[in-house]
N, C-alpha and C positions, 0 to 999 in steps of 0.2 A: 311885323305882323304877318306879312305875306309869306315869309319864309317859314313861319310856324305853321300856317295853314297848309303849305305845300308839304311840309314834313309830316303833318298829321294825315293828309290824304295819301301820301306815299306809304305810311305805316298801315293805314286802313286797307289799302289795296294789297299790300304784302300779307297782312294778317288774314284777310278773307281768302286769298289764294292759298295760303298755307293750310288753313282749316279745311278748305275744300279738298285739297290734295290728301289730307289726313283721312277725311271721311271716305273719299274714293278708294284710297289704299286699304282702309279697314274693310270696306265692303268687298273689295277685290280679294282680300285674304280671308274672307268669311268670318272676320271678327264681328261684323254686324250682319245678322241673318237677314234673308230677304223677307218680303212682306208676308208670304204664306207661312213661313216658319215662325215669324213673330206672332201672327194670329194664332197659330197652334200653341205656342208657348203661353200666350195669354189665356187661352181656354184651359190649358193644363193648370195654370196658376189659379184660376178661378175655381176649378174643380177641387184642387188641394185645399184652397182657402175655405171652401164650404165644408169639406170633410173635417178639417181641423176645428172649425167652429162647432160643427155637430158633435164631435168627440168632446170638446171642452164643455159644451152645454150638458151633455150626458154625464160627464164627470161631476160637474157642479150639482146636478140634480141628484145623483147617487150619494154625494157627500152630504147634501141636505137631509136625505132620507136616513142615512147612517147616523147623523147627529141626533135625529129624532128617536131612533131606536135604542141608542146607548142610554142606560139609566144613569141619572146624575149621581155623583159620589157624595 
């Protein structure tokens, strides 16, 4: 049982080291933007999301109006 625990702790240490190195490398290579860039991206995403929702609401409203104006066959 002791050998299993030792193997698990060795694996966990290696795993955390590897993931930490991957994150550091990704940040260093600009694959992960810094905090200010992420904040800006989130603001842009929010702006686009609101614009899309407004356009969709307008489209649905215009479609409802159009259905009411078309005489039934």
